[in-house]
Structures are given as C-alpha cells and as structure tokens.
N, C-alpha and C positions, 0 to 999 in steps of 0.2 A: 341386806338383800338389795339387789339392783332395782331401781325404779325405771319403768318404761313409759315414755310419754308419746302419745299420738300427736304429731306435729303437722298433720295435714292441713290445719287451718291456722297455723301459728307462724310468726316471723322470727321470733327469737325466744331465748330462754334465759332467765336470770338465775344464777347459781349462787347459793349461799357459801360463804367461805368458812363457816363454822362447823362443817361436817354434819349438819343436822338435816339438810334437805335443800329443796329447790323450789322455784316458783316460775310458772310460765307467764310471759308478759303480753307481747303485742300480737295482733292479728296479722295474717301474712298471706303472701302469694308464693311463698317459698315452695320449691319442689320437694325438698326434703320432708320425710314423713314421720320418722320417729327417732327418738333419742334415748339412749340408755345411760343412766347416771348411777354410778356406784359411790355411795357416801362413805364407804368403808376403806377406800384406798388412801393411804397416807394421811388419814385423819381429815380429809376434805373431799368434796365432790370431785369426781374425775370423769371425763367423757370416755366412755368405752366404745361407743359406736354410733353411727348415724345410719338410719334406714332400716335395720332389722334388729329387734331386741332379742337378747339372749340372756339366759339366767346367769347370775353370778357364779363363777367357778367353772364355766364352760369356756374352753380356749377357742376363740373364734377362728384362729388359723387352722385348727384341726378340722373345722367343718368345711373349709373352702373347696375341698375336692370330694365331698361326699354327696351322694344322691339324697335329695330331700324327700321327694315323693316319687311314686311310680304311676304315671297317668299317661295313657295313650292319647296323643293329640296329633292333628295334622300340621303341616308346615304353616299353612295359612292361619290356623288357630294360634300357633305359637307367635307368629310375627304380630298378630293383632292383640295378643294378651299382654296385660301389664306384668312386669317382672316383680320379683319379691322386693326389689329396691324402689319400685315406683308405686306400689300399691299401698293403700292404707294398712295400718298395722293389723287390722282384723283379717285381712286377706292372706296374711303370711302364715303358712302352715306351722312354722316354728312357734309363733306367738299364740297360737290357739291354746296352748297349755300354760300360758302365763297370764296372771291377773294384772291388768293395768292399774297403776296407781297415779292419782292426780292430786297429791297433797300440795297445797299452796303455803309457802312460808316466805318470810321476808328475804329479799335477795340483796347481795352485796356486789356481785360481779356480773356485768352485762356482756353477753356473748354477741360479738359482731357477726354480721352476715358475711360469710367467707367468700361469697360470689359477688359481692357488691362491686368491687373494682372491675371485675370482668364485665358486668353489665354496663357500668359507667364508661368502659372503653369502647363500647359499640360504635360510637360515632367518631372515635379518635383515629386519626391517621397520622403518619409520620410528618412532623413539621419541617420547615425549611431551616437551613443553616445560614446564619448571618455572618458577615465579615465587615470589619471596618478598618480603614487605613487612609493615609493621606500622603501623596507623593512628596509633599513639602517636608516630610520628616527626614528626607535625605540631606537637607540643608545643614542640620546640626553636625558639626565636625570640629576637630581640634585644629585651630589655625596655626599653632606653633610646633605641632608634632604630627606630621602626616601619617606616621606609622602606628598611631594610637589604636589599640584593639577595638574600642567602641567607635565604629566608623560607619559612614553612610552605606557602605557596601553590605553591611549586615541586613539592612532593610531591603535593598534592591535585589540581593541574592534570593531572599525568601520570596519576594514578589515574583521574580523570574521563574523560580522553580514551581510555584503554585500555578503560574500561567502555563508553563510547559505541560503540566499534568491536567490542564483544563479544569482546575478546581474553582478558581475565582468566578468563572462564568456560571457555575452551578449554584453559587451562593446568592443570597439577597444582600446587596450592598447597603450598609448602614452609614449614612453620611456622618463624617466626623464632626465633632463640635468641641469648643473649648469648655473647660471646667469653669464654673462661676466662682467668684471670690467667696461667696457664702459656702459653697461646697468645699473649697480648699481649706477654709478655716475650721472645718470639722476635724481635720487631722494635722494641720500645719499652723505654725505660729504666724501672726501678722508680720513680725520682723523678718522671718526668713523669706516670706513671700515678697516683701518689699525689696529685700536685697537682690533677689533675682530679677524682679521687675525693672530695677534701675539699669540693668545691663541690656535691656531690650534695644536693639538697633545700634548699640555702641560697637565701634570697630577700633577702639583703643586697646590694642593687644596687650600692652603692659598692664593696664588696669584689669583687663579680663584675666590675665595669667596670675597677677598678684592676688586677685580675689579667689581664684581657683586654688591657690596654694594654701588657703585657710581650711580646706576640706580634703578629706581622704579620697583619692582617686576621682578627681573631678576636673573637668574643663568646661569653660563657659564660652559659648558662641553668641554672636549678636541675635540669633534666632532661638536660642535655648529656652528663654522664658515662654515665648509664644508656642513653641513646639511642645514644651512640657505641659502647658495648658491643654493643648490639643490631644496629647497622649492620654492624659488623665480624663478629660471630658469624653473622649471616644470610648474609653474603657467603661466609664459610667453608663454611657449610652447603650453599649452592648449588653451590659448586665441588666439594665432597665428593660430592654426589649426581650431578653430571655425570661426575666421574672414575670413579665406581663404576657408571655406566650405569643408575642408577635413573631418571634423566631424560636425554634426549639432549643438550639444551642448556637454557639458561634465562636469566632476567634478575632481578637484585636491584634493586628499586626502593627505594633506601635513602637516608637522610640522617641525620646529616651526611655529606658526601663525605669522601674520604680521601687522595687521591694527593699532597697537599702535606704530610701529617703525617710529620714526621721522627722519628728515634730518640728524641731528647730535646727536641723542640720542636713545639708546635702552630703551624700556619701555614695561611693561605689558606682559612679556613672549615673546616679539617680537624683532627681530633684523633687518631684512630687510622687507620692506613693499611689500609683495607679490602682492597684488591687485593693489596698486598704480603703481608699476613697470610694471605690465602687461597692465594696462590701458594706460600708457605712450607709451608702445610699439605699442598698437593698434592704437593710434592716429597718430603716426609718421611712422609706417611701414605697416599698414594694411588698410589705407584709411578710417578708422572709423572717423566720424566727430562729433558724439554725443554718449556718453557712459553714461549709467545709472548704478551707483553703489548702490546696496541695501545692507545695513549693518544691519542684524537683531541680531547680537551678543548683549548680554545684556550690554556690556560695550561700551561706545562711542568710535568709531574709530577716535580719535582726530587727529592722524597723517595723515590718509587718507584725512580728512577734510582740514587740513593745506596745503596739497600738491596740492589741486585743488580749493582752496578757491576763487581765482580770475579768474578761467577758466570756461567760459560758455560752453565749449565742454563736460564737465563732470558734471552731476547732481548727487550729493551725498545725499543719503537719509538714515538716521540712526534712528533706534528705539532702545532706550537704557534706562536702569534704571538710574535715576538722583537724585530723592528725594531732589530737590533744591540744588544740589551740595554736598550733604552728602555722595553720593555713588561714588566710584572710577570711573574715575580718578579725581573727585572733581574739575572740571573746569567750570568756568563761560561760556566758549565758547561752552559748551555742551547744552546750553539752546536754546529755540525755536527762540530767536531773533537774533541769529548768523546765518545770511542768505547768507554770501558771501560778497565780496568786488569788487570794480571796475566793470569790465565786467562780473564778476562772481556773481554779486549781484542777489539774487533770486534763485541761483542754488545750495544752500546748505540748506538742510532740516534736522533739528533736531527735533525728536519727543521724548521729555523727559518723562519718566515714573516716576511719583512722589509718587508712593506707590508700595508695593510688592503685590504679589498674582494676577497679571494680567493673564487673561485667553485667550483661543482661541478667544472668542468673542471680546475682546479688540484689539487683533492683527488684526483680520479680519476687524474691524471697521476702523482701521488706513489705511489698504490697500484700502478698498472700498471708504472711504471718502477723502483720501488724495493721496496716492501713485498712484493708477490706473488713476484717472483723470489727474494728473500732468504728469505721464509717457506717456499717450496717446498724450498729447499736446507736450511733448518734442520729441516724436518719435525717440527713440534711435536706433542706428545701432547695438548696442551690449549692453547686460546686464551682469554685473558681480555681483555675490552675495557673500558678505563676510558672510559666513554661520557659525556663532557661535551658539551652541546649549545650551548655559548657561542660557537661559530663559525657558528651558524645565523643566517639572515637575521633582523634585528630585535634581536639581542642587542647592547646598547651596549658591553658589556665586550669583546667580540671584534671588532666592527665588520667582520665578514666577511659574505659573501653566499651561504653554503652553504644550499641548500634543504633542508627537512626530509626530502624524499623521497630526497635523495642519501645520507643515512645508511643507508638500507636497501640501496642498491647497494654501499656500502663493506663492509657486513657480509656481504652475499651472497657477495662474492668470497672471503671467508675461510672460509665454512661447511664446505667439504669438505677443508680443508687439515689438519685434525686428526681425521679420521674423524667429524666432526660435533660434537666436544666443544668447545662454545663457551659461555662465561659472560659476560654483559654486565652491567656494574655501573655504576649511575648515579653520575656525578660532578657537574660544573657545568651551567650553562645558566640564564640569568636573564631572558630574554624568555619569559614564561609560554606564549604561544601557540606559538612555534616549538619551545620545549622540549617541550611536551606532544605536539605533532605528531611531532617527530623521534623521541621515545622510543616513542610508540605504533607508528610505522611500523617501528621497529627490532624491537619485540616481534612484530609481524606477520610479519616475515621469518623470525624464529626459529621461528614456527609453520608455516612452509613456504608462506605466501602469496606470490604473485609481486610483484616490485618494481614500483612504479608507474613509468610512463614519465616521464622527466625532460622538463621543458618545453623546455629548451635547454641544450646543453653548449658553452660557449665554449672556445676554444683556451686552453691553459695560458699564463699570462703570462710575460714574459721573466724576471721575478724568480724565479718557480718553477723555470724551466729552470736558472737559475744555482744555485739552492739544490740541486736534484737533482744537478747536476754536482759541487757541493761535497761532497755526501754520498758520491757514488760515489768521488770522489778520496780521501776519508778512509778508506773501507772496502774499497777495491778489493783490497788485498793479503790480505784475510781471507775473501772470498767469490768463489767461482768464477763465479757468475752475473753478477758485475759486471765480469768481465775483458773482455767484449766491448765495453765502453766504452773505446775506444783512448786511450792516454795518450801524451804527447809531451814530451820535455825541451826547453825553449825554447833552451837553450844549445847542446846537442849535436845537436838535431834527431832524436835517437833516441827511440823510443817509451818513455816511462817515467813522466812526472810530471804532465802537464797534460791535462785532458780536452778533447776536441774535439767539436763538434757541427755539424750542417748548419744554416746560416742563410740564406745567399743562394746564389750560384753558387760560392762559395769556402768553404774550410774555415776556421772561426773558432776561434782558440785561446782556451780558457777557462783562466784562471789563478785558482785558489782564493784568496780573500782573507778573512782573519780581521779583523773590525772590532767594536769594543765601544764603545758610546756611553753605556752605563748608568752609574749611580753605584755606587761601591763602599763608600759610607759606611753603616755599620751603625748603625741607630737603637737607642737604649736604651728609648725609649718610642714607641708607635705610636698614631695617632689612632683613636678608637673611635666617632666620630660624623661623619656627613656627609663621609666620606672616599671618595666614589664619584661618578662622573658621573651626571647625571640627564637623561633625555630630556624634551624639551618635549612638550606635548600634541599639537602638530602632527606632530612626528616619530613619536610613538606611533601616531597615526591613519594616517600614511602607511604605516608598516610593517604595521599591521593590515590595511589595504586590499590591500597586496601579498600578504600571507600568505593572505588570503581568496581572492584571485584564483588563487593557486597551488592551494589546496584545491579550488576549483571546477573547475580544469582537470585535476585528478588523479583518474583512475579507479581505484577500489579494488575493482572488481567481480571476483569469483572465480567461475570456471565450476563447474558442478555436478560435472563429471568432470575429474579432474586430467590423465588421459592417454587418448587414444583410439588405437585400433590397427586397421589394416585388413589383411586377407590373404584371398586367394581361390585355391583349388586350380586354377582355370582357368589360372593363370599357370604351372603346372607342366607344362602340355602342350606348351609351346614347348621342343623339344629338338632336338639335332643328331643326326639318325638315321644320318649317315655318319661320325660321329666320337665314339665313346663316351667318349673321354678329354677332350672339350672342356671347358675350364675354366668356361664360363658354364653351369652345371648347375642343374637344379631343386633339387638337394640343398642348395644355398646357402640356399634358403627353408625347405626341409623340416627341416633340422637346427636352424635358428634357431627355427622354430615349436615344434619338439619341446622345445628347451631352455627356451623361455619358458613352456611348459606345465609342464615338470618343476619349474621354480622358482616355480610358482603365480602367475606375473605376469599371466597372462591374466585371472584373476579380479579383478585390481585395475584393469583397463583397460576402457573402453567399447569393445566390439568392434563395428566397423562392417561393414556388408555392402558388398562391392566392387560396382562397376558398370562398364559399358563407357562410355568417353568418347564423346561425340557428335562427328560430323565437324566441326561448327562450333567446338567447343572446341579440337580438334586444329589446325584451320586458323588459329587465332590465332598459331601459330608456324610451321606447315608449309604448303607450297604445295598447290594443287589437283592439280597434275601428280604430285606425290609421293604424295598420298593415292590417286590412281588407280593408280599403280604398286603400292602396297602391296595394294590390293584385287585386283589381277590375280595376285598371288603365290598367292592361295588357289585359283585355278583351274588352276595348273600341277601336273604330276606331280613326283615326287621328283627325277628326273633334270633336269628343266627348272629346278626351284628351285635345285638344286646349281649348275647352270650360271650362273644369275643371280647367285648369291652370289659365285662366283669373280670376277665382274666388279666387285665392290664391295669395300669396305674392312672385312674382318674381321667378317662377319656370316654367319649361316645362316638358312634358312627351313624350316618345315614347314607342314602344313595349318592349324596352330593359331597361327602366329606373329602374324597380324594381330589375332586375338581376344585373345591374351595381351597384346599391346602396348597395345591399347585398354583392356583391363582395368587395366593398370598405371597409365595416365594417369587413368582414371576413378576408380580407388580412391584415388589421391592427392587428387583433387578432392573426394572424400567427406570426407577428413580436413580439407581446407581449409575446407569448409563448416562442419564441426563446430566448428572452432576460431574462425573469424571470425563465426559466428552465436552464439557464447557458450556452446555446449553443452559444449565441452571446452577445457581450458587449453592443452594441447600435444598433439602427435600424432606417430605413427610409421606410415609406409607401408611395409610389408614387401612389396615388389613386385619383379617382374622381367618382361620384360627391362629392364635399366637404360636410362637415357635421355640422359645429359649430353653424349654425343658426337654425337647425332643433329642433323643440320643441317636447314635449312629445306627443302631439296629432295633429301635423300639420307639413307640409313641409314649407320651408321658405328660401328665399334668395339663390336659386340654390341648397339648401340642403334638403335631404330627410331623411336619418338616421344620427344620431349624432355620427359619427365614434369615436371621441376622448372620448365622454361621455360614450359610451358603453365600450370602452377599460378601462377607469378608473373604471367603475362599475365591470367589470370582474376581474380586479386586486384586488379589495376589496373583492368580493364575492368568487372568485375561489382561489386566492393566499393569502387571509387574510392579505393584506397590510393595515397598519394603517394610512399611510401618503403618499398621492399621490399629487404631484404638477402638475398642468396644467398651462403652460404659453401659452398665445394666442397672437401672434404678428401680426396676420392678421389685416389689416387696419380697418376692420369692427369689431364691438363688437360681441363677441360670445354669444349672448343672450341665445341660447339653452344650451350651457354648463353651463353658470352661473345659469340658472334656475334649472338645473338638480341637483346641489349640494349646493344651496344657504343656506340650513339649516344643512349642514354636515361639521364636522371638519375633516373627513377622506380625503377630497379633498380640497386643497387650489387652488383657481382659480385666476390667475393674468392675466389681459388683458391690452395690450397697443394698443390704437385704436384712430381713429379720431371720434370726437363727435360733434364738432361745435355747442355746446350748444343745442344739440338735433336735429340739422338740417342735420346730416350726417347719412346715412343708418346704422342700421335699425331704427334710430330715436326714440329710447325708452329712457325714463328717467332712466331706470335701468342701463344704461351705464355710469351714472354719478359717480364721485369719492365719492359721499356721500352714495352710495349703498354699504354696507359692509357685507351683509348676514343677516340671520335671525336665531333665536333660537340658537341651538348649533353651527351654522355656522357663528355667528357674528365674524367678523374679518378675515374670511377665503375667502372673496371675496375682491379683490383689483383691482379697475379700475383705469387705468392711461389714461385719455381721453384728447387727443389734441383738442384744440378749433380752429385750423386752419390748412391749408395745409402747404406743403413745409418743414415739419419736416424731419430731416436727421440724419446722423450718430451721431452727437454730442448730439442731444436730446435723441435718443434711448440709447446711451451708458450712458448718465447721468442718465436716468431712471433706467437702470440696476444697476449702482453703488450706487445710492442713495436710491432706493426702492426695486427693484427685489432681488438683491443678499442679502441684510441684512435680509429681511423677509424670503427668501428661506433658508438661512443658519440656521436661528433660527427654522424654521419649520422642517428642517432636513428630507427631503423626502426619502422614500424608492424607489420611481420611479418618473421620470420626463417625462411628455407627453407634446410635443410642438405642438400646433395647428399652423402649419407653413404655413401661407399665405404669399405670396410675393407681395401683392398689395401695400405695402408701399415702394416697390423698386423704385429706380431711373428709370424713363421711363414708369411707369404705370399710365395711365391718370386717372384711377378711384381713386386711392389713392392720386395722385398729391403730393407725398412726394419724398424724394431723398435718401433713404437708399441704400448703396452700397452692393454688394455681400460680400465684406470683412467685413462689419459690421455684417451681418447675421452670418458669420463664427465666428467672435469674440464672439458674444452673445452665440452661440452654444458651443464654447469652454469653456466659463465660466460656462455654465450649466453642462457640462460634469464632473465638479468637484463634483457635487452633486450625491447622491444616488449610490455611488460606480460606477459611470459611466453609470448607467442604464437609459439612455435617449433615448426616441423614438420620432422621428419627423414624423408628419402626414401631408401630403399636404392638404392645404385648398385653399384659393384664390390666386390671382395673374394672371393678364390678359394681360401682355406684355410677350409673350412667350420667348423672348430673355432675359428679366430680370429674369424670373422664372428659366429658364434652367441654366443660368450662376450662379445664386444664389445657386441653389441646387448643382451644380458641385463644387463650391468653398467650400461648407460645407464638402465635402468628401476629400478635400486635407489635407495633413498632417500639413501644416503650412501656415500662411498668415500674411501679414502686411498691415495695412491701407496705401493706396497709398499716402495720404497726411494728414497733421495734421487735426484732427477733428475741431479744432478752428484755422483757419488761422489768421495771424497777423491782428489785428484791428477788429476782429469779436468776439462777445460774444454770449453765449447761449441766445436763444430768451426769452424775458420776459414771453411770453405765456407758454412755457414749464416749466420755473421756477415756475410760479404761479401754474401750474397743479401739479407739484411735491410737492410743499409746501402744497397744499390743501389735496393731497392724504395722506401725512404723518400726517397732522392734523386730518383728518377723521379717519384714522386707529388708531391714538393715543386714540381717544375717546372710542374705543372699548376695550381698554386694561387697566388692572391694574396689580398689582404685582402677582396676582394669575393666570393670564391668560397666555397662551402659547406664544403669540407674543408680549410681552411687550417691546422688544428692540426698537420697532418703535417709542416710545416716546423719545428715545435718538438719533434719527437721527438728524444730524445737519441740521437746516433749511436754 
C-alpha cells in the first residue's frame, strides 16, 4: 500500500533502500506539500508523485482530465483559492478517503531539494568572458624555413579576425604571465627545461637547427623559450581565473601550441604542454576535482594523454586523424583501445578518424553519441578545450571538411556541462583563413552570441559509425551511459561483446578491429626543412572561394534583445467556475510570473504586450465551423457552457474562454514577430489556455486554439520559412500539432511523451513511434513515447542526444518552436516523471544552437505550480549545471527508454533512403 506523507512542514525525506519503508527528516520551508511512496515497486521505495497523494493502483495520468469536484465559485474566489497542488494534504478532496501514514524507519538514501539550484541562481548573472594573448608571440618563427606551417601569421590572423568582429573589445583582458619553474616541473623534466632555456637569445642558426633536428617537427628560435613560458603561464592564468569565477569562461590565444609536448621531449611544434600544466594547476590550486579536456585538434595530443593516463580526475577526449597509424604522430597509443591505466582506466577516450574528408555531420555525431553522454555522467568542474583548427576546411595537414561555424556548435554543446566554466586554448590550424574564422566564431560563442546556422549537415559516414562503435566497445564497462548500446557475443549469441547497430532491415553485427599500419621505427634525427606538404596555388584559390562562400552564407547578426517575453492578465480570466480544484488553473501563470519578477528576470527581457489573434490567423489551422462554435460559447449561460463541455474531451468554458484563447495565440504571434523581424533573439510566451491538443475542428484536453500550430503556420505563410522544427516535451502527446502537419515537410514535429501503450492521455495510437507522417510528410513526424512513468533527466537527455539532436541538425531548421509543457517535471502528479528544472534548461540550451538561436518556447501543460515556475525561471538563467550525475553509480538507463529509442530510430530509418532529407537516422548507433 502506498504511504502518503504530509510535507507541509518538512524539507526532505529519507527513503530506505530495503523496500521496508521511509522516514521523514528535516524541517522545511519547502513549498511541496505531500509525497507518495510505494514500497512495493521493484522491491524498493519509489516516488510516485509530489503534491497529491493517490492510492496504489490508480493511474495518475488517467485522472489528469477528470473533474474532481463540482462546486460553484466565482472567478475572484478561484484566483484567491489554493489549488490542490498548493494546499495541505487534508484540503485535497482526493486524499479525504485515504489514511495518512507516518511510520519512521531508518533511512539510507537522502532526497535532495530539487529546487535548490534554482534558488541559489537567484543572484547569478552571466559572467564576463576573459581573453589572454601577447603580441610578442609573433616573434617565434623558423629562421631557416620561411614557409614552415607553424608561423607567426597564425597568431596575427586570429587576432585580426577577432578584432574585425569586435570580439576582443567585449572581453576582459587577462594580462599574460610566464609559467614559473615550479609549475613547469610538475609536467616536464628539469633536463628538457634546461635544454630550451640555453637557446634563449641565441642567434646561432646552426646550433638551433641541429638542436631542432633531435626532435620531431620542431624548430627553435631565440625567443622560443621565453614565449613558451608565456604561452604556458597565460594558459594557467586563464584557467585560474575561470576556476575562481573572476571570469565565467575564456580563451587563450597563444603560441607555441602545447598538446604534443611530453615530459622530457619537445614534439610537433610544442615545447611545454600548456593545457596539461593548466589542468594540473586547477586540480591542485583551484579545488577542481574533475576536469574534462576536449582535444579537437586533428593531431592526437599524445603528450596530454600520457600526463593523465592513470588519473581518474581528468577525462581526456581526443578526436584526431589516425588512418590506422599512417597519420602523424603515427602511434599505436592513438587508437580507440588505449583507454587509460590503473585508476585512470576508462578515462582516456581516443576517437581515431580513419579516413579524410570528415564533415560537420561526422564531428556532431561523435559529440552526440559519445562525448555528451560521457561528459554528463562525468560531471566536470571545469572543461578545457585544446582547440586546434587543422580539421577545418582548407587545412592541408588535416584534409578534413569541417566548417569554421561547426566549431561554435561543438563548443556550445559543452558550455553548460560545467556550470559555464570553460577555457579554450589555441593549438594547431594551418590554413590561415579557416583558422582565423574558426577561432573567432569560437570566441563569439564564449561571449554568448548564437551559433551561426550550418549550411548543410551530411549524415555521418560509415567509417565514423564504425569508430563510434569501437569506442563504445572499449569503454562500455566503465560508463553507464554507454550500456544502452547492446552488445552480443558472436559465439554464444549472448549479449556481451560486440556492438550492434541498425543498418538496413536486419541487425548488423559490429566486431571491433585493431589495425596498425604505421611505422614503429624511431628516428634519431628529424628533417628540419621542407618536411611538409604544400598546396598548389589552384588548390589554395579553390579553398579560399569555398571559405568565402561559407562566410557570405553565414549570418552573424545578433538581435538587440536577447529574450522577449509576453504575458497578459486577460488569460487569467479563463477559469473553471464549477470545479475549484481543476488542474488547469490561472495560478500556473501567476506563480511563474511572480517568480520571474522575484528573480529580477523581467528586467532582463523585452516585455511584449499581448494581443488577440485575428480570425484569419486562427483559421490557418482551425475550421470556420469550429470558430463559429467557439464564438457561440460566449453567448451561453454557465449551465449551458457546462453542458457543452461535458460533450467534449476535457475542457471547460466560461464567458472569458474565447478571449483568453485568442489572447494566447496572439501573444505567441507577437513573440514570433519579434524574433523573426530581428528585434529579439529568442522568446517565451507565458500563455494559457494551452493549445497542443486542439484539433482543426474541436477543442481537446484543456486546449481551444492550437497556439504553436498557428505560429508555425504563420512562420511558413507570412515569413516564407521552409523548415520549422516543433519540439513538444509536454508529457502528453500533442495530437493537434501532429495532425496539423502530418503531410508536410515544412514542419518537423518531434514529441517526447508518455504513451503507456495507448493507455495515457490522449490515448491515441497516433502517439506511437510507428506513426511517422503521411505523403510529403513521411519522416517528419517523430514520436518518442515512454511506456511507463518515472522517466527522468537521464531518459530525456538520452533521447535528445540519440534522436532529437541528430535529426534536428540534419533538418537544419530556420526556426524552433517548443511546446513547453512542464508536466514531466519532478513533482507533477499527472506526469509522474522526475525531470529537473536543470534538465529543461540543458535541453533548451542545446536547442538554442539551432536556427541561429531563433528559438521560441510556448507554455503548454504543467500542473504543479512550483515545478512549473522553477523550471521556467531556470530556463532564463545564463548558466546551469545538473546538481548530480544523471546516472548515479550502479544505475543504468531504463530498459524501457532504451527500447523506445531503438524503435524510434528503426521506424524513422524505414522512412529514409539516400535521396531523402533525414537519411542520417539510419546511422544512429542503436
């Protein structure tokens, strides 16, 4: 039998893990009132709901659209009355029939306050971006080979482009400094330091060149020692300031680079390992306990790997050209199966690229399928990016096809994983145009500007899919987030050792293969001149034309207002006068508006005035007959309205319903205009009644006019947009939106919702993953239906990484509309799920990388006003970090959500072939 606790005077609850019971612990100021615990689910206590207790065996979703009581009240009475979610348990009509139980037993698990971070963020505002550089870094050059790729122009071109974009002026300049000898000795030998020190100020070219020939891809200049000290020290200074929150994030535009510099050997243009030294400093001087180093330079940062290979405090993730060891630095240790040693085993990720020509789609797939899940589980305190741009289009060393704009998307996806603490450190990049553009767009994202729209995202190639599966195979036993990649033993047919993925109509078995084609001969002397490939003038011209075309197609315009917000009290007048406990209450908006005001967020938004939608706008989605019906409801008395509502699905009317519904649509359209006309970058429509259930010719599930569907239709008809993405994360399937665009490719509809095999509202088979659209819209409806309750952050974030983001990036929308219901939130008894405010914020952050940042959220459901208001508030904050790991130790993603995701990918694959626009779905790792 479920136990129901009155939490009106409690702050937290301790739950026993032995399945025998629970005990209440601390006093509290928490708004949440009651908690239902079922000790009979899976042999341990499980949270069923927060706010309203229901007996075991009653499906909460089935009650969400039922009338609870029939009491005549006035509008004023309703607005002043507590809702069933805010009253003590004894005030709730459902709970009168249930006996409260307050047994105290020893506890083993402590429940955290889910709103703690939201409250702590009240005084937090976006921090400043730091930048460090020194013009003297141009002095380091090759005296005997003026065409050497690692040249002073690399530094000056980046500085020039950042200046042209006006970026440096917006940053806080961090004065450069030299690394101390004590700091150097933490990662480098005394002998190697002394060797370089002796070259300082020497212009003996024969001596310098002879010394350089002892090391792979090295030249020494009279200033090399001093500038290497400066590069390392400046990097440490940046990381120190980020860790101590003197700046929120920052970029070190430094040279010489560092990630190849080993403990006792110079290598690959590098002398001292800037990033490794800075990471060591953060671990030992800044109280950082977990650091993520992302190395996207096209060359493997073998030295950084070596320095933390046995250290579980540092997760090193490198994406590099390998070609089975035939590409420099030609090391076996650059392959996927080198995963760390000792306590550091599982904390070293190598993603080897075994062919050239990798594109934006390949790199995005690596991030979405590997890096983001692992980074979320690792929960870093700090992220350091070894930012080489030699995988960029035009760089002969990398021979890849990554666009400069793609780097901003890669970085954007990481920005909120460490509470905003990110330091970007310049490494390689030898095509000056793409290097300068990529670095400048990276700094632009650190400053908070939106990511430019990518011109095209190709599907990840077969080679990348194979590499991703190889990495999963090597790391699966160490990371819970990789467990949902099913493995199979070829001999026993039991799941255990070989990854599988969806390719055609059958399951393909992937067997990892280690292959090395490189040379293991260690040279005693290395060439110092003409040891690099040279592009012809025709090749250079071709790449410059392509880069210029990319620049011309890339809009970097930033709206004057970052966020616009609309709200109008007219929408509060729509109330259920015969049911004071009705869940679709004006208090949902009132509480949210109050909290936004309390957190001083209204002052940071452009506040728009709401308006009534015109009939012609509403008729883009709804029929004339239905509009006439809605108008007639205004003329009815209360009894007639109640009678009309009983003949429909889960709605109520009063004399203000039509006006409120038209205000909701019109207000959202005001936000749409503000964003698409360039006045605002993003927007939030705090509106009700909700809309996503409303069909063409009928109201449905608290909804009268389909707010989001109308906005999408206006964006297509008025603004001539060709690709609009609607993401619906309301716990209920948005049947009305789906049906409005099921045969259209102009709107991609993705819904994450509870389905329970058709037993959860609205209970239509159209919410199944097998429904993918019709006609021209085949493949443009993507349903992600949960078949049970209690889905939380890990399930939602997994759905984003594995399904939503890959499809969204390939679709490449011009506008993103979010049907933002918050009834999947922790504490909402209707949804009975446990998504935290931070998770909603992270999903929103990832969406903001799309469509040039043109993302509009429109309020849908959500019936615990505390959860709704806190979730909306955290969306508006500048940075957020999940309070705890999405996958705590010993916990895996649920089998149910894994099966759902796998079926979705399979069904979407059936809709695609090489000629269709969303073909990358067939290459999603299963």
